[in-house]
C-alpha positions in Angstrom: -13.5 8.8 -21.7 -16.1 10.7 -19.8 -17.2 7.5 -18.2 -13.7 6.7 -17.0 -13.4 10.2 -15.6 -16.6 9.8 -13.7 -15.5 6.4 -12.5 -12.2 7.9 -11.2 -14.1 10.5 -9.3 -16.5 7.9 -7.8 -13.5 5.6 -6.8 -11.7 8.5 -5.2 -14.8 9.6 -3.2 -15.5 6.0 -2.2 -11.9 5.7 -1.0 -12.3 8.8 1.1 -15.6 7.5 2.5 -14.0 4.2 3.4 -11.2 5.9 5.3 -13.7 8.2 7.1 -15.9 5.3 8.2 -12.8 3.3 9.3 -11.7 6.1 11.5 -15.2 6.2 13.1 -15.3 2.4 13.6 -12.0 2.5 15.4 -13.6 4.1 18.5 -17.4 3.7 18.9 -17.5 5.1 22.5 -18.5 8.5 21.1 -21.8 7.0 20.0 -23.3 6.7 23.5 -20.9 8.7 25.8 -22.8 12.0 25.8 -26.3 10.6 26.1 -26.4 11.1 29.9 -28.2 14.4 30.2 -31.9 14.9 29.6 -31.2 17.5 26.9 -29.0 15.2 25.0 -31.4 12.3 25.3 -34.1 14.5 23.7 -31.9 15.2 20.7 -29.7 12.2 20.3 -28.6 13.0 16.7 -27.2 16.4 17.9 -25.5 14.6 20.8 -23.8 12.1 18.5 -22.6 14.9 16.2 -21.1 16.8 19.2 -19.5 13.6 20.5 -18.0 13.0 17.1 -16.3 16.4 17.2 -15.2 16.4 20.8 -14.3 12.7 21.4 -10.5 12.3 21.8 -10.5 8.8 20.4 -12.0 9.9 17.1 -9.6 12.7 16.8 -6.7 10.3 17.4 -8.1 7.9 14.7 -8.3 10.7 12.1 -4.8 11.9 13.0 -3.4 8.4 12.6 -5.3 8.0 9.3 -4.0 11.2 7.9 -0.4 10.5 9.1 -0.5 7.1 7.5 -1.7 8.3 4.2 0.8 11.1 4.0 3.7 8.9 5.1 2.8 6.3 2.5 2.6 8.9 -0.2 5.9 10.5 0.8 7.6 7.1 0.9 6.4 6.5 -2.6 7.7 10.0 -3.7 11.1 9.1 -2.3 11.2 5.9 -4.2 10.2 7.5 -7.4 12.9 10.1 -7.2 15.6 7.7 -6.0 15.0 4.9 -8.5 12.7 6.2 -11.3 14.1 3.8 -13.9 13.5 0.8 -11.7 10.0 1.8 -10.9 9.4 2.3 -14.6 10.5 -1.2 -15.5 8.4 -2.7 -12.7 5.3 -0.7 -13.7 5.8 -1.7 -17.3 5.9 -5.4 -16.3 2.6 -4.9 -14.4 1.0 -3.0 -17.3 1.7 -5.9 -19.7 -1.1 -7.8 -18.0 -2.8 -7.6 -14.7 -3.2 -11.4 -14.7 0.5 -11.5 -14.0 -0.3 -10.3 -10.5 -1.2 -13.9 -9.4 2.3 -14.9 -10.6 3.9 -12.1 -8.7 1.9 -13.0 -5.6 3.1 -16.6 -5.9 6.7 -15.5 -6.3 6.3 -13.2 -3.3 4.9 -16.0 -1.1 7.8 -18.3 -2.2 10.3 -15.6 -1.5 8.9 -15.0 2.0 9.0 -18.7 2.8 12.5 -19.1 1.6 13.8 -16.0 3.5 11.9 -17.1 6.7 13.5 -20.6 6.5 17.0 -19.2 5.9 16.6 -16.6 8.5 15.5 -19.1 11.2 18.3 -21.5 10.3 20.8 -18.6 10.5 20.0 -18.2 14.2 21.6 -21.6 14.9 25.1 -20.2 14.2 26.5 -17.2 15.9 28.3 -15.8 12.9 25.1 -16.0 10.7 22.7 -14.7 13.3 22.6 -11.1 11.8 21.4 -12.7 8.6 17.8 -12.7 9.8 17.9 -8.9 10.2 19.6 -8.4 6.8 17.0 -10.7 5.0 14.2 -8.8 6.7 15.6 -5.5 5.5 16.1 -6.9 1.9 12.5 -8.2 1.8 11.1 -4.9 3.1 13.0 -2.8 0.6 12.1 -5.1 -2.3 8.4 -5.1 -1.2 8.5 -1.3 -0.9 9.8 -0.8 -4.4 7.2 -3.3 -5.8 4.3 -1.7 -3.9 5.3 1.8 -5.1 5.3 0.4 -8.7 1.9 -1.2 -8.2 0.5 2.0 -6.7 1.9 4.1 -9.5 0.7 1.8 -12.2 -2.8 1.6 -10.8 -3.1 5.4 -10.8 -1.4 5.7 -14.1 -3.7 3.1 -15.7 -6.9 4.8 -14.5 -5.7 8.2 -15.5 -4.7 6.9 -19.0 -8.2 5.6 -19.6 -9.6 8.9 -18.6 -7.2 10.9 -20.9 -5.4 12.4 -17.9 -2.1 10.6 -18.3 -0.1 13.7 -19.4 0.1 15.0 -15.8 2.8 14.5 -13.3 3.7 11.0 -12.2 3.0 12.2 -8.7 -0.7 12.5 -9.6 -0.7 8.8 -10.6 1.0 7.9 -7.3 -1.4 10.0 -5.3 -4.4 8.4 -6.8 -3.0 4.9 -6.4 -1.9 5.5 -2.9 -5.4 6.8 -1.9 -7.1 3.7 -3.4 -4.7 1.2 -1.9 -4.6 2.9 1.5 -8.4 3.0 1.7 -8.5 -0.8 0.9 -6.1 -1.5 3.7 -8.3 0.5 6.1 -11.3 -1.7 5.6 -12.1 -3.4 8.9 -11.1 -7.1 9.2 -10.1 -7.2 5.5 -7.5 -4.4 5.6 -4.6 -6.4 7.2 -5.2 -9.3 4.8 -5.1 -6.9 1.8 -2.0 -5.3 3.1 -0.2 -8.7 3.4 -1.2 -9.6 -0.2 -0.1 -6.2 -1.4 3.4 -6.5 0.2 3.8 -10.1 -1.0 2.8 -9.1 -4.6 5.2 -6.1 -4.4 8.0 -8.4 -3.4 7.2 -10.7 -6.3 7.2 -7.8 -8.8 10.7 -6.8 -7.5 12.1 -10.3 -7.9 10.5 -11.0 -11.2 12.0 -7.8 -12.7 15.3 -8.3 -11.0 14.7 -5.3 -8.7 13.4 -3.2 -11.6 16.5 -3.7 -13.8 14.4 -5.4 -16.5 17.1 -8.0 -17.0 16.9 -11.7 -16.2 18.6 -13.3 -13.2 21.8 -14.9 -14.5 25.3 -15.8 -13.5 26.7 -15.6 -17.0 28.9 -12.6 -16.2 30.8 -14.8 -13.7 31.3 -17.5 -16.4 32.8 -15.1 -18.9 36.1 -14.9 -16.9 36.6 -18.6 -17.5 
């Protein structure tokens, strides 16, 4: 248990470090901008530290980073409070086995392809043209619910291993959000990880019938006959 607690602390610190470095790599002009005076050239390390504090680009990067992290967490909090039972069902489906994530990813990719094809075909007719916007919104909401469930279950799983699972679900959400957000901030890899995350989230939502825990079926329509 102590090993897991130490591991969680290390993962959290690594996530913070990744976000910090990604904000610095977003604007490297501060590295050489102040090295124009003789005094600064004689003490380049001090110059770089001053540039890091004063550079507007770096401040903007950190502001965007913090805003993105807070926004993602608050969106997760909103989903938890609006549909807690659905998130619970999706998180339970994920907890059964993390190997299922490949299946959920495949479902998400298939869903994206089908919706893209249907959406493009809908443009050909005037009365179905708004369908592209509707399908995009449906895919976004399904992915959002699935991503929140993935984020929550990741934090909950780590905290459970450390014996800290009795706390608020928001703690699990905060830990998972920090980890996933840090991964998406990795240069060159972040966008790819973000796409995989959203596709997997969509797959989770579809596989669990939007968190209802019931299979997809049209049997209720056949009962009338």
